[in-house]
C-alpha positions as CSV (number, residue, x, y, z in Angstrom):
1,X,-0.1,0.1,0.2
2,X,0.8,3.7,-0.8
3,X,1.5,5.5,2.5
4,X,2.5,9.0,1.5
5,X,-1.0,10.3,2.9
6,X,-1.7,10.2,6.7
7,X,-3.6,7.5,8.1
8,X,-6.3,10.1,9.3
9,X,-7.2,11.0,6.1
10,X,-10.7,9.6,5.1
11,X,-12.5,8.7,1.8
12,X,-15.9,9.2,0.9
13,X,-18.2,6.7,-1.5
14,X,-21.8,7.3,-2.9
15,X,-23.7,5.0,-4.7
16,X,-26.7,6.5,-6.6
17,X,-29.1,3.7,-6.9
18,X,-32.2,3.5,-8.6
19,X,-34.4,3.7,-5.5
20,X,-32.1,5.8,-3.0
21,X,-28.8,7.8,-2.5
22,X,-26.6,5.6,0.0
23,X,-22.8,6.4,0.9
24,X,-20.1,5.6,3.3
25,X,-17.4,6.9,5.1
26,X,-14.6,4.9,4.8
27,X,-10.9,4.7,6.4
28,X,-8.0,4.4,4.1
29,X,-7.5,0.9,5.6
30,X,-11.1,-0.2,4.1
31,X,-12.9,0.1,7.4
32,X,-16.6,2.1,7.1
33,X,-16.9,4.2,9.7
34,X,-20.5,5.4,9.1
35,X,-23.1,5.2,6.4
36,X,-26.0,7.6,5.2
37,X,-29.0,7.3,2.9
38,X,-31.7,9.0,1.1
39,X,-34.6,7.7,-0.8
40,X,-35.2,8.6,-4.2
41,X,-38.4,10.9,-5.6
42,X,-39.7,10.2,-8.9
43,X,-42.4,12.1,-11.0
44,X,-44.5,10.3,-13.0
45,X,-45.4,12.9,-15.8
46,X,-47.4,10.6,-18.0
47,X,-48.1,6.9,-18.7
48,X,-44.9,5.0,-18.8
49,X,-42.8,8.4,-17.7
50,X,-40.5,8.5,-14.9
51,X,-38.4,11.4,-13.9
52,X,-36.5,12.8,-11.1
53,X,-36.3,16.5,-10.0
54,X,-32.5,17.8,-10.5
55,X,-32.3,20.1,-7.7
56,X,-34.1,17.9,-5.6
57,X,-31.8,15.0,-6.3
58,X,-28.6,17.5,-6.0
59,X,-29.7,18.3,-2.6
60,X,-30.5,14.3,-1.5
61,X,-26.7,14.0,-2.7
62,X,-25.7,17.0,-0.4
63,X,-27.3,16.1,2.5
64,X,-26.0,12.3,2.3
65,X,-22.2,13.7,2.1
66,X,-22.6,16.5,4.7
67,X,-24.2,13.8,7.4
68,X,-21.0,11.6,6.3
69,X,-18.9,14.6,6.4
70,X,-20.1,15.6,9.7
71,X,-19.1,12.5,11.6
72,X,-15.4,12.3,10.1
73,X,-13.0,12.0,13.0
74,X,-11.0,14.8,10.5
75,X,-10.8,15.8,6.9
76,X,-12.0,13.5,4.4
77,X,-9.4,13.5,1.5
78,X,-11.8,12.8,-1.5
79,X,-15.2,11.5,-2.7
80,X,-16.4,9.3,-5.9
81,X,-19.3,8.2,-7.0
82,X,-20.6,5.1,-8.4
83,X,-24.2,4.9,-10.0
84,X,-27.1,3.3,-11.6
85,X,-26.4,5.1,-14.7
86,X,-28.6,5.9,-17.9
87,X,-30.5,9.2,-16.5
88,X,-30.6,11.9,-19.1
89,X,-30.8,15.7,-18.5
90,X,-30.0,18.6,-20.5
91,X,-28.9,22.2,-19.1
92,X,-28.0,25.7,-20.2
93,X,-24.6,26.8,-20.3
94,X,-24.1,27.3,-16.9
95,X,-25.8,24.2,-15.8
96,X,-29.1,25.1,-14.9
97,X,-31.2,22.4,-15.9
98,X,-33.8,22.9,-18.8
99,X,-35.6,19.3,-18.2
100,X,-36.5,17.0,-15.2
101,X,-33.8,14.1,-15.1
102,X,-35.3,11.2,-17.2
103,X,-34.9,7.9,-15.5
104,X,-33.0,4.9,-17.1
105,X,-36.3,3.0,-16.2
106,X,-38.5,5.4,-18.3
107,X,-40.4,3.5,-20.8
108,X,-41.8,6.5,-23.3
109,X,-39.9,5.3,-26.6
110,X,-40.7,1.5,-25.3
111,X,-42.4,0.0,-28.6
112,X,-42.4,3.7,-29.7
113,X,-38.8,4.2,-31.0
114,X,-38.1,7.7,-32.0
115,X,-37.6,9.2,-35.7
116,X,-34.2,10.1,-35.3
117,X,-33.3,6.5,-35.0
118,X,-34.7,5.3,-37.8
119,X,-32.5,3.3,-39.5
120,X,-30.2,2.3,-36.2
121,X,-30.2,-1.6,-35.4
122,X,-29.8,-2.9,-32.0
123,X,-26.9,-5.3,-33.4
124,X,-24.9,-2.1,-34.8
125,X,-25.8,-0.3,-31.2
126,X,-24.2,-3.7,-29.3
127,X,-21.1,-3.7,-31.2
128,X,-20.1,0.0,-30.5
129,X,-21.7,0.9,-27.0
130,X,-21.4,-2.5,-25.6
131,X,-25.0,-2.3,-24.6
132,X,-28.0,-3.5,-26.9
133,X,-30.5,-0.9,-25.9
134,X,-32.3,1.3,-28.4
135,X,-35.6,2.2,-26.7
136,X,-34.4,3.3,-23.4
137,X,-31.5,4.8,-21.7
138,X,-29.8,8.3,-23.1
139,X,-29.7,7.4,-26.7
140,X,-33.7,7.1,-26.6
141,X,-34.2,9.8,-24.2
142,X,-32.3,12.2,-26.7
143,X,-34.2,11.3,-29.8
144,X,-37.4,11.6,-28.0
145,X,-36.3,14.8,-26.4
146,X,-35.4,15.6,-30.3
147,X,-38.3,15.1,-31.7
148,X,-41.0,16.0,-29.1
149,X,-39.6,19.0,-27.0
150,X,-37.2,20.0,-30.0
151,X,-36.8,24.0,-28.9
152,X,-35.6,22.8,-25.6
153,X,-33.6,20.5,-27.2
154,X,-32.1,22.5,-29.7
155,X,-31.5,25.6,-27.3
156,X,-29.4,22.9,-24.8
157,X,-25.7,23.9,-24.2
158,X,-25.0,20.6,-22.3
159,X,-26.6,17.0,-22.9
160,X,-25.6,15.2,-20.1
161,X,-26.7,12.7,-17.5
162,X,-27.3,13.2,-13.6
163,X,-24.0,11.8,-12.8
164,X,-21.7,14.3,-14.9
165,X,-24.1,17.0,-14.0
166,X,-23.7,16.4,-10.4
167,X,-19.6,16.4,-11.0
168,X,-20.0,19.7,-12.4
169,X,-21.7,20.9,-9.7
170,X,-19.4,19.9,-7.1
171,X,-16.4,20.9,-8.6
172,X,-17.3,23.2,-12.0
173,X,-15.8,20.9,-14.4
174,X,-18.1,18.7,-17.2
175,X,-16.3,15.1,-16.8
176,X,-17.6,11.7,-17.6
177,X,-15.7,8.3,-17.1
178,X,-16.1,5.5,-19.8
179,X,-18.0,3.1,-17.4
180,X,-20.9,5.8,-16.8
181,X,-20.5,6.8,-20.9
182,X,-21.2,3.2,-21.8
183,X,-24.8,3.8,-20.2
184,X,-24.8,7.0,-22.3
185,X,-24.7,4.9,-25.3
186,X,-22.9,7.9,-27.2
187,X,-19.8,6.2,-26.8
188,X,-17.6,4.1,-29.1
189,X,-16.1,1.8,-26.0
190,X,-13.3,0.4,-28.1
191,X,-12.2,3.6,-29.0
192,X,-13.0,5.6,-25.9
193,X,-14.6,8.4,-27.7
194,X,-18.1,9.7,-28.8
195,X,-19.0,7.7,-31.9
196,X,-19.9,10.7,-34.6
197,X,-22.6,8.8,-36.4
198,X,-24.8,8.5,-33.2
199,X,-24.5,12.2,-32.7
200,X,-25.0,13.4,-36.2
201,X,-28.6,11.1,-35.9
202,X,-29.3,13.1,-32.8
203,X,-27.5,16.7,-34.1
204,X,-25.4,16.9,-30.7
205,X,-22.1,18.7,-31.4
206,X,-19.5,16.9,-29.3
207,X,-19.0,20.2,-27.4
208,X,-22.3,19.9,-25.9
209,X,-21.1,16.6,-24.1
210,X,-18.7,16.4,-21.2
211,X,-15.3,15.2,-21.9
212,X,-14.5,11.3,-21.4
213,X,-11.9,10.0,-19.0
214,X,-11.0,6.6,-16.9
215,X,-12.3,5.5,-13.7
216,X,-10.2,6.6,-10.7
217,X,-8.9,10.0,-12.3
218,X,-9.3,13.6,-10.5
219,X,-12.7,15.2,-12.2
220,X,-11.5,18.3,-10.1
221,X,-11.8,19.8,-6.7
222,X,-15.0,20.9,-4.3
223,X,-15.8,24.3,-5.1
224,X,-16.8,27.2,-2.5
225,X,-20.2,26.9,-3.1
226,X,-20.2,23.3,-3.0
227,X,-18.5,23.0,-0.3
228,X,-21.1,25.4,1.7
229,X,-23.7,22.8,0.2
230,X,-21.7,19.8,1.5
231,X,-19.9,20.5,4.6
232,X,-16.8,19.3,2.6
233,X,-13.7,21.5,3.0
234,X,-13.0,23.6,-0.5
235,X,-10.6,21.9,-2.7
236,X,-11.4,18.4,-1.5
237,X,-10.6,16.1,-4.4
238,X,-13.5,14.9,-6.5
239,X,-12.4,11.3,-8.6
240,X,-14.5,9.7,-11.7
241,X,-16.2,7.0,-10.5
242,X,-17.9,4.1,-12.6
243,X,-21.2,2.4,-13.2
244,X,-22.5,0.8,-9.5
245,X,-22.1,-3.1,-10.5
246,X,-18.1,-2.7,-11.5
247,X,-18.0,-0.5,-8.4
248,X,-19.3,-3.5,-6.3
249,X,-17.0,-5.9,-8.0
250,X,-14.0,-3.7,-7.2
251,X,-15.2,-3.8,-3.2
252,X,-15.8,-7.5,-3.3
253,X,-12.6,-8.5,-5.0
254,X,-14.0,-9.5,-8.1
255,X,-11.2,-8.7,-10.7
256,X,-10.4,-11.9,-12.4
257,X,-11.8,-13.8,-14.9
258,X,-13.8,-17.1,-13.2
259,X,-14.9,-14.7,-10.6
260,X,-18.9,-13.8,-10.4
261,X,-20.7,-11.1,-8.5
262,X,-24.3,-11.3,-7.8
263,X,-25.7,-7.9,-7.0
264,X,-29.1,-8.2,-5.7
265,X,-31.6,-4.8,-5.8
266,X,-34.4,-3.0,-8.1
267,X,-32.8,-5.9,-10.8
268,X,-30.3,-8.9,-9.7
269,X,-27.4,-8.4,-11.6
270,X,-24.6,-10.8,-12.0
271,X,-21.2,-9.3,-12.9
272,X,-17.8,-11.0,-14.3
273,X,-14.5,-10.3,-15.8
274,X,-13.5,-11.6,-19.1
275,X,-10.6,-10.6,-21.2
276,X,-12.6,-10.7,-24.4
277,X,-15.0,-8.0,-25.1
278,X,-15.8,-9.4,-28.3
279,X,-17.1,-12.6,-26.5
280,X,-19.1,-10.5,-24.2
281,X,-20.8,-9.0,-26.8
282,X,-21.5,-11.8,-29.0
283,X,-22.8,-13.4,-25.9
284,X,-25.5,-10.9,-26.1
285,X,-24.0,-9.5,-22.3
286,X,-23.7,-6.1,-21.3
287,X,-20.3,-4.7,-21.3
288,X,-18.4,-2.6,-19.3
289,X,-14.7,-1.3,-19.7
290,X,-14.0,-2.2,-16.0
291,X,-10.0,-2.5,-15.8
292,X,-9.2,-2.6,-20.0
293,X,-7.8,0.5,-19.7
294,X,-4.8,-1.4,-18.0
295,X,-4.9,-4.5,-19.9
296,X,-7.1,-5.9,-17.4
297,X,-10.5,-7.7,-18.3
298,X,-13.7,-6.1,-19.3
299,X,-17.2,-6.6,-17.3
300,X,-19.8,-8.7,-18.4
301,X,-23.1,-7.9,-17.1
302,X,-26.3,-9.8,-17.3
303,X,-29.8,-9.1,-15.4
304,X,-32.8,-10.4,-14.3
305,X,-34.5,-7.0,-14.8
306,X,-36.9,-5.3,-12.1
307,X,-37.9,-8.6,-10.1
308,X,-36.9,-6.3,-7.0
309,X,-40.7,-4.6,-7.4
310,X,-42.2,-7.6,-7.8
311,X,-40.5,-9.2,-4.5
312,X,-41.8,-5.9,-2.9
313,X,-45.3,-6.3,-3.9
314,X,-45.1,-9.6,-2.7
315,X,-44.0,-8.7,0.8
316,X,-46.2,-5.3,0.9
317,X,-49.8,-7.0,-0.4
318,X,-49.6,-10.8,0.8
319,X,-46.1,-11.0,2.9
320,X,-45.7,-8.7,5.5
321,X,-48.7,-5.8,5.0
322,X,-48.3,-3.0,7.3
323,X,-45.7,-4.6,9.4
324,X,-43.3,-2.5,10.6
325,X,-40.1,-4.6,9.9
326,X,-41.3,-6.2,6.8
327,X,-37.9,-7.8,5.9
328,X,-37.7,-9.9,9.5
329,X,-41.0,-11.0,8.9
330,X,-40.4,-12.0,5.3
331,X,-37.2,-14.0,6.6
332,X,-38.8,-15.6,9.2
333,X,-41.8,-16.9,7.2
334,X,-39.2,-18.2,4.7
335,X,-37.1,-20.1,7.4
336,X,-40.5,-21.9,8.7
337,X,-41.5,-22.9,5.2
338,X,-41.2,-26.5,4.3
339,X,-38.5,-26.6,1.1
340,X,-41.4,-28.3,-0.7
341,X,-43.5,-24.7,-0.3
342,X,-46.3,-27.4,-0.6
343,X,-46.6,-26.9,-4.0
344,X,-46.5,-22.9,-4.2
345,X,-44.4,-22.1,-7.2
346,X,-44.0,-18.3,-8.3
347,X,-42.7,-16.6,-11.3
348,X,-41.2,-13.2,-10.5
349,X,-40.9,-12.4,-13.9
350,X,-45.0,-12.4,-14.5
351,X,-47.5,-9.8,-12.7
352,X,-47.8,-10.2,-9.2
353,X,-51.2,-11.8,-7.9
354,X,-52.9,-13.1,-5.1
355,X,-52.2,-16.6,-4.3
356,X,-54.3,-18.8,-1.8
357,X,-51.3,-20.2,0.4
358,X,-49.6,-19.9,3.7
359,X,-47.4,-16.9,4.0
360,X,-44.7,-19.2,4.7
361,X,-44.6,-20.8,1.3
362,X,-45.3,-18.0,-0.7
363,X,-42.0,-16.2,1.3
364,X,-40.0,-19.3,0.1
365,X,-41.6,-19.3,-3.1
366,X,-40.5,-15.7,-3.8
367,X,-37.0,-16.6,-3.0
368,X,-36.8,-19.6,-5.0
369,X,-37.9,-18.1,-8.2
370,X,-35.4,-15.7,-7.8
371,X,-33.0,-18.2,-7.4
372,X,-34.4,-20.2,-10.5
373,X,-34.0,-16.9,-13.1
374,X,-30.5,-16.4,-11.5
375,X,-29.6,-20.3,-12.4
376,X,-31.2,-19.8,-15.8
377,X,-28.8,-17.0,-16.4
378,X,-26.1,-18.8,-15.6
379,X,-27.1,-21.8,-17.8
380,X,-27.1,-19.7,-20.8
381,X,-23.7,-17.9,-20.1
382,X,-22.2,-21.4,-19.7
383,X,-23.6,-22.6,-22.9
384,X,-21.5,-19.3,-24.3
385,X,-18.3,-21.1,-22.5
386,X,-18.3,-18.9,-19.6
387,X,-18.7,-20.7,-16.2
388,X,-18.3,-20.4,-12.3
389,X,-17.9,-22.3,-9.0
390,X,-18.1,-19.7,-7.0
391,X,-20.0,-16.2,-6.6
392,X,-19.8,-13.3,-4.0
393,X,-23.4,-12.1,-3.0
394,X,-24.1,-8.6,-2.6
395,X,-27.4,-6.5,-1.7
396,X,-30.5,-6.7,0.8
397,X,-31.4,-10.0,0.0
398,X,-27.8,-11.1,1.0
399,X,-28.8,-10.3,4.4
400,X,-31.4,-13.1,4.9
401,X,-30.6,-16.1,6.8
402,X,-32.2,-18.3,4.0
403,X,-32.0,-16.5,0.9
404,X,-28.6,-17.3,0.3
405,X,-28.6,-21.0,0.9
406,X,-31.4,-20.8,-1.4
407,X,-29.6,-19.5,-4.3
408,X,-26.6,-21.8,-3.5
409,X,-28.6,-25.1,-3.7
410,X,-30.2,-23.8,-6.7
411,X,-27.3,-22.8,-8.9
412,X,-24.7,-25.2,-7.4
413,X,-22.4,-22.0,-7.1
414,X,-20.2,-22.0,-3.6
415,X,-21.5,-18.5,-2.4
416,X,-19.9,-16.1,-0.1
417,X,-21.7,-12.7,1.2
418,X,-19.9,-9.2,0.1
419,X,-19.3,-6.5,2.6
420,X,-22.5,-4.1,2.9
421,X,-22.7,-0.9,0.6
422,X,-20.7,-2.7,-1.7
423,X,-21.3,0.0,-4.6
424,X,-20.4,3.1,-2.6
425,X,-17.5,0.9,-1.0
426,X,-16.2,0.6,-4.4
427,X,-16.9,4.2,-5.0
428,X,-14.5,5.2,-2.0
429,X,-11.8,2.7,-3.2
430,X,-11.7,4.4,-6.5
431,X,-11.6,8.0,-4.5
432,X,-8.6,6.4,-2.7
433,X,-6.9,5.7,-6.3
434,X,-7.6,9.4,-7.3
435,X,-6.4,10.7,-4.1
436,X,-3.0,8.5,-4.6
437,X,-3.8,6.2,-1.2
438,X,-3.5,3.4,-3.8
439,X,-2.1,2.5,-7.0
440,X,-4.9,0.5,-8.3
441,X,-7.5,-1.5,-6.9
442,X,-5.1,-4.3,-6.0
443,X,-3.0,-2.1,-4.0
444,X,-6.1,-2.0,-2.1
445,X,-6.5,-3.7,1.6
């Protein structure tokens, strides 16, 4: 470990999740001293549209930072953010928002592809961007804004995501890391630059976009105004972060081919390192740059999307309605259940429904459905020549006394439980790299 900095310096990592903004205060030795959290509030202007108020979003981020900064035994040396990115925003020249933040979950372009993307194919997007998405995420959001809010779109000085806008609010610098830029869908992932044909389709000059950089690079320093908003000292180092799952992988030590991270939240996601980008793309998986800038592996991502919402419905409506500690009740009932669930079988990818069965059987059936869906994904990946014997599980379900065991039994994986707040902790690691505490992730202890 690099020892040129005093041990009394601390690191702050944020995880801008889908449903909540989470943060940790971490020592340079990796100990978590404090954690903070704020829920995300959504605006739903029309059917299928999901937006976030940008100023409220910034204030909530600042509240999390301030809560952590106030309990730091001494100075915070650096801060970085991981994010469930893919959220779109237009601003004026001074960074003042012209729109709400359009969430990555927004459905306005699903089955209604904007005219600006006519002629573009999913396979073309997959090969260039690393993600096979056309009807959601910023590529689709920007095309929709071009066709449906043309004056605002034309007059915008900056097309961004919430992540690079937050960096601008904190430092006065526009900057976006390559990992986060993957979810922007405008980056040539192999070239590490914006893809001119996509910019031409959207009529976006490159000077309206944030410059690109690697994760772990210094993005700037906390300004006087940001210091007032966050409680951090003026000049505190702000470091470029990454997408949330590669951040969690860093925290869990998932950095070599053959390792697997299972991250369980709004979506259940698998992340694993793979040396061949083309192999990841050809398998139809999502691809992250991960450690490729240092001749290391790319990151492959697969998901069972949105099942966390369905799980929450069963808990809220059948398993533990009106209970003050719903997760404790959910876990307790699953522990009591017979492994057969008395024949109850649930598919979390189908709309939730009332079931005439014991709550204990429903609880375990919910857990088993999530495990089966992950097992199905693993079998698909194994058919592509990529397999795993062990995995690290993180996220809320990993804290259950029974759920990890069900996942291990169903998948055959040797399962260990990762640290809490893995995404935020991975961001704090990147903050330490940017601040010069560590040479790289492997230098971290």
